[in-house]
Legacy VTK file of the C-alpha trace (Angstrom):
# vtk DataFile Version 3.0
C-alpha trace
ASCII
DATASET POLYDATA
POINTS 534 float
121.909 155.440 84.035
119.352 155.902 85.384
118.542 153.547 88.281
115.310 152.752 88.998
114.237 153.343 92.851
113.262 149.384 93.731
112.639 148.439 97.346
115.644 146.524 97.327
117.851 149.576 95.974
116.742 151.758 98.680
116.979 148.750 101.290
120.503 148.431 100.282
121.112 152.052 99.965
120.554 152.388 103.472
122.012 149.823 104.981
125.240 150.968 103.556
124.802 154.694 104.931
123.244 153.517 108.596
125.314 150.227 108.757
126.504 152.026 112.517
123.258 153.085 113.129
121.759 149.380 113.155
124.791 148.215 115.136
123.574 150.164 117.807
120.322 149.025 117.150
121.230 145.793 118.217
123.250 146.825 121.120
120.904 149.424 122.723
118.149 146.131 122.038
121.029 143.841 124.109
121.311 146.945 126.722
118.274 148.182 127.490
116.384 144.629 127.865
118.956 142.416 128.849
121.572 144.397 131.554
119.796 147.132 131.891
122.855 150.434 131.485
123.278 153.241 129.020
126.406 152.979 126.535
128.331 154.513 124.505
130.884 153.600 121.780
134.516 153.820 122.659
136.191 157.210 121.986
139.372 155.736 120.170
138.919 153.843 116.703
142.517 152.257 117.404
143.153 148.663 117.316
143.427 148.064 120.606
146.303 145.159 121.350
145.968 142.130 124.355
148.703 140.189 124.937
147.133 136.262 125.157
150.585 134.425 125.935
150.032 132.996 122.233
150.385 136.090 119.724
149.375 139.650 120.016
145.475 139.558 118.572
144.183 142.480 117.218
140.900 143.329 118.162
139.735 146.710 116.250
136.087 148.812 117.311
133.668 150.085 115.742
134.616 153.996 114.965
132.595 156.460 116.818
131.226 159.883 115.348
129.066 162.582 117.129
126.406 161.356 114.474
126.488 157.571 115.988
126.354 158.345 119.637
123.361 161.157 118.307
121.475 157.834 116.875
122.494 155.574 119.395
120.889 157.760 122.315
117.614 157.921 119.910
117.726 153.948 119.442
117.466 153.623 122.849
114.436 155.168 123.486
113.309 154.102 120.433
113.874 150.513 120.350
115.228 149.509 123.220
112.522 150.496 124.941
111.153 152.863 128.156
112.359 153.418 131.437
110.651 150.144 132.734
112.878 148.367 129.987
116.210 149.065 131.416
117.021 146.583 133.755
115.443 143.238 133.298
118.357 140.600 133.843
120.450 142.451 136.062
117.220 143.792 138.604
114.759 140.706 138.319
117.885 137.591 137.524
120.956 138.292 138.681
123.218 136.003 139.417
120.477 132.995 138.531
121.322 131.125 135.155
118.903 132.930 133.031
115.684 135.139 133.204
112.003 134.833 133.517
111.255 138.161 131.813
107.348 138.436 131.811
107.375 137.079 135.524
110.609 139.194 136.475
112.285 136.926 137.904
115.154 134.160 137.825
115.472 131.032 135.616
117.350 127.709 135.675
116.609 124.255 134.011
118.330 120.865 135.532
121.160 121.444 132.914
122.743 123.607 135.497
121.262 121.849 138.776
118.794 124.389 139.209
121.706 126.404 141.139
122.473 130.106 140.971
125.645 129.747 138.651
125.314 132.956 136.732
125.050 131.436 133.375
123.963 134.592 132.156
126.653 136.424 133.214
128.892 134.092 132.358
128.109 133.157 128.858
127.460 137.034 127.787
130.650 138.423 129.474
133.031 138.456 125.831
129.537 139.623 123.852
129.729 142.687 126.529
133.554 142.562 125.578
132.989 142.742 121.853
130.537 145.260 121.800
132.802 148.032 123.774
130.895 147.625 126.994
133.693 147.348 129.753
131.638 149.181 132.530
128.706 146.195 132.427
132.052 143.408 131.664
133.127 144.399 134.946
129.984 144.146 136.783
130.317 140.828 135.453
133.718 139.882 136.503
133.014 141.286 139.988
129.696 138.939 140.629
132.327 135.763 138.958
135.056 136.826 141.433
132.775 136.959 144.511
129.937 134.695 144.041
130.589 131.867 141.368
130.849 128.712 143.505
131.476 125.233 141.548
130.233 123.574 144.948
126.993 121.220 144.668
125.222 120.694 141.770
124.515 118.264 139.672
125.512 119.906 135.854
125.089 118.900 132.116
129.329 118.671 131.758
128.349 119.401 127.735
126.547 122.473 128.761
128.990 123.796 131.759
131.737 123.159 129.365
130.457 125.160 126.134
128.903 127.539 128.195
131.378 128.190 131.380
134.484 126.972 130.324
133.786 128.302 126.449
132.694 131.382 128.378
134.924 132.177 130.610
137.990 130.693 128.434
136.966 133.515 125.770
136.947 136.076 128.642
140.218 135.442 129.468
141.676 135.656 126.041
139.707 138.864 125.238
140.651 140.939 128.708
143.813 139.093 130.049
141.842 138.919 133.458
143.758 136.085 135.670
140.414 135.198 137.474
138.719 134.014 134.573
141.377 131.391 133.784
141.300 130.810 137.252
137.649 130.025 137.043
137.682 127.781 134.160
140.255 125.539 135.873
138.445 125.373 138.962
135.354 123.994 137.016
137.345 121.747 134.303
138.805 120.183 137.277
135.292 118.890 138.893
134.309 118.122 134.855
136.976 115.099 135.117
135.306 112.649 137.411
132.662 111.840 134.355
135.277 110.754 132.384
135.514 107.929 134.773
133.931 105.228 133.137
134.890 101.648 131.637
135.277 103.153 128.374
136.572 106.810 129.228
133.382 108.206 127.095
132.448 110.566 129.893
128.565 110.655 131.652
126.020 113.547 130.344
125.886 114.550 133.980
128.402 114.969 136.906
127.952 115.676 140.423
129.995 119.205 141.034
130.962 117.416 144.800
130.637 113.783 144.824
131.965 113.439 140.920
129.376 111.114 140.822
128.253 110.559 137.024
124.939 109.433 134.852
123.407 110.043 131.927
120.192 110.727 130.758
117.636 107.862 130.907
115.540 108.819 127.791
119.159 108.300 125.606
118.659 105.233 124.093
119.430 102.569 127.202
121.549 104.637 129.014
123.684 105.927 126.244
126.268 109.139 126.040
125.171 111.594 123.287
127.313 112.050 120.102
127.413 115.891 120.535
127.774 116.192 124.174
130.776 113.727 124.311
131.787 115.332 121.180
132.007 118.778 122.061
134.638 118.854 124.090
138.058 119.033 121.853
138.285 122.658 121.598
138.117 123.913 125.680
140.392 120.736 126.797
142.894 121.612 124.577
143.021 125.452 125.504
143.090 124.360 128.958
146.177 121.695 128.247
147.601 124.635 126.700
147.301 127.503 129.708
148.213 124.869 132.191
150.096 122.365 131.344
147.928 119.447 132.606
147.725 116.758 129.938
145.065 115.226 131.839
142.361 117.505 129.356
143.942 117.055 126.229
144.096 112.866 126.748
140.582 112.506 127.861
139.582 114.162 124.372
141.967 112.613 122.338
141.020 108.751 123.648
137.416 109.943 122.455
138.745 110.576 119.577
140.942 107.381 119.154
137.874 105.666 120.335
135.515 106.344 117.743
138.189 106.001 114.950
137.877 102.093 115.755
134.138 102.060 116.064
132.651 100.369 112.405
130.350 103.245 110.887
126.762 101.851 109.430
127.100 103.551 106.001
130.011 106.083 106.857
127.446 107.574 109.724
127.798 108.373 113.404
125.117 107.105 115.420
124.072 109.529 117.959
124.231 107.533 120.940
126.907 105.329 122.493
126.772 103.151 125.729
129.983 104.177 127.845
129.731 100.844 129.890
129.555 98.878 126.897
131.449 100.883 123.588
128.817 99.805 121.583
126.854 102.421 119.514
123.007 102.636 120.899
120.485 103.419 118.955
120.840 103.757 114.964
119.878 107.591 114.442
122.034 109.475 112.935
121.444 113.795 112.923
123.165 116.616 112.129
120.912 118.902 114.448
120.305 118.064 117.686
122.083 115.253 119.048
124.958 115.181 116.874
125.247 118.778 115.324
128.817 119.822 117.296
130.500 116.973 117.145
130.558 117.142 113.437
132.094 121.276 113.919
134.332 120.378 116.274
136.088 117.649 114.184
136.398 121.098 111.623
137.328 123.727 114.249
139.889 120.870 116.019
141.829 121.335 112.697
141.608 125.221 112.317
142.238 125.908 116.425
145.328 123.957 115.466
146.367 126.192 112.444
145.130 123.305 110.208
147.883 120.996 111.311
145.628 118.879 113.379
145.290 116.357 109.507
143.659 113.852 111.417
140.764 116.376 112.753
140.469 117.315 109.011
140.616 114.068 107.792
137.686 112.802 109.959
135.613 115.769 109.365
135.782 115.460 105.278
134.932 111.419 105.757
131.710 112.065 107.782
130.692 114.991 105.708
130.771 112.420 102.234
128.732 110.063 104.557
126.220 112.875 105.454
125.963 114.284 101.377
125.254 110.584 100.173
123.362 109.720 102.986
121.315 113.045 104.519
121.032 115.585 102.265
119.017 115.989 99.841
116.603 118.422 97.504
113.008 119.017 97.778
110.266 119.021 94.927
110.434 122.840 95.567
113.987 122.778 94.722
115.517 123.328 98.742
118.622 121.495 100.050
118.334 120.058 103.105
119.374 117.773 105.952
117.364 114.687 106.778
117.950 112.504 109.837
118.856 108.568 109.389
116.458 106.642 111.709
116.708 102.510 111.419
117.989 102.859 107.678
115.234 105.405 106.173
115.650 108.961 105.773
113.078 111.273 107.648
112.520 114.107 105.804
112.419 116.664 108.581
114.935 119.446 109.681
115.427 121.039 112.968
116.408 124.790 113.497
120.105 123.454 115.387
120.571 121.684 111.739
120.536 125.359 110.047
123.749 125.758 111.670
126.103 123.384 109.247
125.408 125.906 106.203
127.835 128.191 108.142
130.007 125.089 108.982
130.398 124.241 105.047
131.660 127.503 104.615
133.887 127.435 107.002
135.669 124.096 106.120
134.859 125.101 101.979
138.890 125.741 102.251
140.952 122.859 102.355
138.054 120.325 101.132
140.028 117.582 99.424
139.481 117.217 95.699
138.990 120.879 94.839
135.736 121.129 96.649
136.022 124.260 97.978
133.289 126.060 95.559
131.029 122.521 95.921
130.928 123.425 99.886
130.348 127.319 99.824
127.314 126.525 97.325
126.116 123.939 99.759
125.956 126.609 102.594
124.733 128.951 100.767
121.832 126.585 100.009
121.469 125.845 103.509
121.399 129.329 104.460
118.274 129.807 101.377
116.928 127.132 102.770
116.216 128.170 106.344
115.855 131.412 105.046
112.488 129.800 104.018
111.881 128.214 107.044
111.716 131.627 108.074
109.918 133.586 105.868
106.978 130.992 105.670
105.748 131.676 109.159
103.711 134.822 110.386
106.264 135.895 112.218
108.840 135.613 110.495
110.637 133.416 112.976
111.894 129.994 112.268
110.014 126.449 113.615
112.295 124.291 115.652
111.760 121.749 113.319
110.748 121.886 109.604
109.334 118.832 107.070
109.847 118.443 103.572
106.964 116.159 102.581
103.284 115.336 101.533
103.478 118.490 99.780
104.527 120.967 102.372
108.252 122.294 102.682
110.111 124.479 104.997
107.148 123.794 107.110
106.466 122.797 111.013
103.190 120.267 111.194
103.211 119.345 114.509
102.400 121.927 117.180
105.749 121.073 119.519
107.107 121.960 116.285
106.256 125.435 116.008
108.241 127.516 118.771
111.322 129.657 118.390
113.231 130.199 121.535
115.697 132.567 120.535
118.118 130.209 118.626
121.075 131.786 116.498
122.079 128.516 113.953
120.476 130.493 111.388
121.958 133.841 111.751
124.861 131.938 112.677
124.856 130.941 109.281
124.131 134.029 107.822
127.452 135.602 109.206
129.862 133.244 107.794
128.032 133.300 104.423
128.410 136.813 104.972
132.020 136.915 106.187
132.994 134.625 102.741
130.749 135.941 100.203
129.824 139.708 101.311
126.237 138.878 99.075
124.524 142.020 100.896
121.083 139.204 100.619
122.614 137.825 103.872
123.061 141.309 105.739
119.494 141.795 104.581
118.250 138.627 106.402
119.708 139.252 109.290
117.983 142.736 109.601
114.411 140.812 108.558
115.568 138.756 111.914
116.316 141.573 113.816
112.960 143.555 113.378
111.060 139.787 114.117
112.921 139.429 117.353
112.249 142.945 118.459
108.638 143.024 117.292
107.338 139.530 118.481
110.114 138.617 121.615
110.622 141.438 123.190
108.411 141.522 126.438
108.297 144.296 129.506
111.474 142.592 131.102
113.839 141.382 128.196
113.195 138.722 125.702
110.928 135.872 125.485
110.470 132.734 123.028
107.386 132.212 121.285
105.168 129.105 121.397
103.892 129.220 117.633
105.758 131.012 114.616
102.896 130.431 112.494
99.827 132.824 115.214
99.819 136.269 115.023
99.076 136.186 118.447
101.999 134.518 119.536
101.750 133.388 123.398
105.559 133.176 125.552
107.494 130.588 127.229
108.964 133.100 129.361
112.077 132.264 129.395
115.460 134.355 128.156
117.957 132.135 127.035
121.672 132.798 127.838
122.467 131.488 124.340
120.767 134.140 123.233
123.359 136.924 124.359
125.918 134.553 123.756
125.336 133.008 120.506
122.133 135.125 118.459
123.040 139.083 119.424
126.619 138.359 118.941
126.214 136.472 115.890
123.843 140.003 114.598
126.293 142.280 115.771
129.289 140.557 114.284
126.953 140.434 110.669
127.220 144.168 110.650
130.406 144.592 111.915
133.781 144.696 109.613
135.685 141.655 108.890
138.513 142.743 111.259
136.324 142.244 114.380
137.347 138.960 115.499
139.069 137.651 112.205
138.541 134.140 111.340
142.397 133.283 110.582
142.892 134.456 114.314
139.734 133.234 116.097
137.657 130.255 115.986
134.369 130.074 117.753
133.232 127.353 120.087
129.460 125.866 120.018
128.162 128.690 122.077
129.599 131.034 120.176
132.521 131.903 122.619
135.768 133.225 120.336
139.037 130.914 121.287
142.262 131.833 119.730
144.189 130.026 117.157
146.801 127.937 118.648
150.093 129.027 116.512
151.819 125.985 118.216
154.807 125.554 115.287
156.990 123.024 116.949
155.619 122.860 120.346
154.847 119.472 121.337
151.181 119.902 123.772
151.507 118.150 127.345
150.167 114.241 126.811
150.529 114.401 122.979
152.048 111.591 121.286
153.127 113.683 118.190
154.032 117.264 117.456
151.281 119.437 116.250
LINES 1 535
534 0 1 2 3 4 5 6 7 8 9 10 11 12 13 14 15 16 17 18 19 20 21 22 23 24 25 26 27 28 29 30 31 32 33 34 35 36 37 38 39 40 41 42 43 44 45 46 47 48 49 50 51 52 53 54 55 56 57 58 59 60 61 62 63 64 65 66 67 68 69 70 71 72 73 74 75 76 77 78 79 80 81 82 83 84 85 86 87 88 89 90 91 92 93 94 95 96 97 98 99 100 101 102 103 104 105 106 107 108 109 110 111 112 113 114 115 116 117 118 119 120 121 122 123 124 125 126 127 128 129 130 131 132 133 134 135 136 137 138 139 140 141 142 143 144 145 146 147 148 149 150 151 152 153 154 155 156 157 158 159 160 161 162 163 164 165 166 167 168 169 170 171 172 173 174 175 176 177 178 179 180 181 182 183 184 185 186 187 188 189 190 191 192 193 194 195 196 197 198 199 200 201 202 203 204 205 206 207 208 209 210 211 212 213 214 215 216 217 218 219 220 221 222 223 224 225 226 227 228 229 230 231 232 233 234 235 236 237 238 239 240 241 242 243 244 245 246 247 248 249 250 251 252 253 254 255 256 257 258 259 260 261 262 263 264 265 266 267 268 269 270 271 272 273 274 275 276 277 278 279 280 281 282 283 284 285 286 287 288 289 290 291 292 293 294 295 296 297 298 299 300 301 302 303 304 305 306 307 308 309 310 311 312 313 314 315 316 317 318 319 320 321 322 323 324 325 326 327 328 329 330 331 332 333 334 335 336 337 338 339 340 341 342 343 344 345 346 347 348 349 350 351 352 353 354 355 356 357 358 359 360 361 362 363 364 365 366 367 368 369 370 371 372 373 374 375 376 377 378 379 380 381 382 383 384 385 386 387 388 389 390 391 392 393 394 395 396 397 398 399 400 401 402 403 404 405 406 407 408 409 410 411 412 413 414 415 416 417 418 419 420 421 422 423 424 425 426 427 428 429 430 431 432 433 434 435 436 437 438 439 440 441 442 443 444 445 446 447 448 449 450 451 452 453 454 455 456 457 458 459 460 461 462 463 464 465 466 467 468 469 470 471 472 473 474 475 476 477 478 479 480 481 482 483 484 485 486 487 488 489 490 491 492 493 494 495 496 497 498 499 500 501 502 503 504 505 506 507 508 509 510 511 512 513 514 515 516 517 518 519 520 521 522 523 524 525 526 527 528 529 530 531 532 533
């Protein structure tokens, strides 16, 4: 049978033939523009075994061949850039939290207390390890051993938990290096005073030296934020498991029990909760910013417990049922989207952050009540399609921060302050989960489109930068290389083009910053501080 050579056939054929080349492309962009070192794939393609004290988990590395080595050198010189590109963060921002790749200097924000805590180093460690870049990993480890300090900064409890504690725990589980566990525990101890509130709902910010906590002034009359205090469970359960200290487990279970007792308008969780009074703040519900990872961690608590934490699964299922009923709609053009509930009505707007939910629905499909696994896998596919459309309808083929579905516009940003792209990972995250569960080649095709757009429009002289308007053919830059670009965006791209045997989802659960933590096969073991066997 004669097969017509269509562009799609050519693409898929090329994709199959050059999968390793694509992996190397992503790797080279990471190395040359973010850390600055040549790399070679490991000589040995066998599985490497690590003993974590939990169970042996296999971490396979990508097979290496002479052709792949040759391709790697070509890619480094071709797409990775010229000699002056091979430094960036290592040369201009080493030890700083993030990088200004155009100004070529360090960058920080108030979520890290404007101190030099090396957020990019900690956040990128497991990405380096997964890619087999062990020399660069050791450089990061040495910096952490000698310089990582938590003595004097007011930081975001949420951001430090997901980036630092999550990153350090993942580095420990992957490498077995004790220093990462030690540092994670040291930092976690300094976060515990944030829970000293009348309700036990933690403050958003805590001073690591004094232990004094406070909330963001803009957050609904001093409320704590659902996505912040609801995104601690994975890391804190692992901290109790590793240390035997029940405090971490007890803190997060207290939050769960408090929420279970509260009335929820229309079954929805508002984004704001006052830690002094225990009452909801403004009735605003979102699966994007302010709410997103709360729902993610309900599902992942169940997965991380080897599916024994049925309370978490039931809470997740009930929350998703309410979200489907009140927030998920189909546009006139047939695009499924997740809106936001504000003061009794649905705002037909979806954020880039919300795009993670496609992957969440797919991840939670198995185990859904009433034999709805197929329904949730399809819902995940529909969200992935909508988010791809938000990319495809821009000039740069990169997605805006938020996009509307009204007034004849669909999947398009309206406000100028919603047209930016800051190297976010959520759409690629969903592509990866959808690829793992369906192996539909379109997800790799969409991921490859994102690679090309990021390389073309976000690569600057000293790394990668966000852009301020994805609808402009001459975009201006925000001059920030976010730490999550290395922790999440590049990691999910790498995994999208890797074998399913690399970090299999039966053994690993990714925190909301894409740091993989192993499933705890606890059996009849009771976590210290738990009331029932898990």
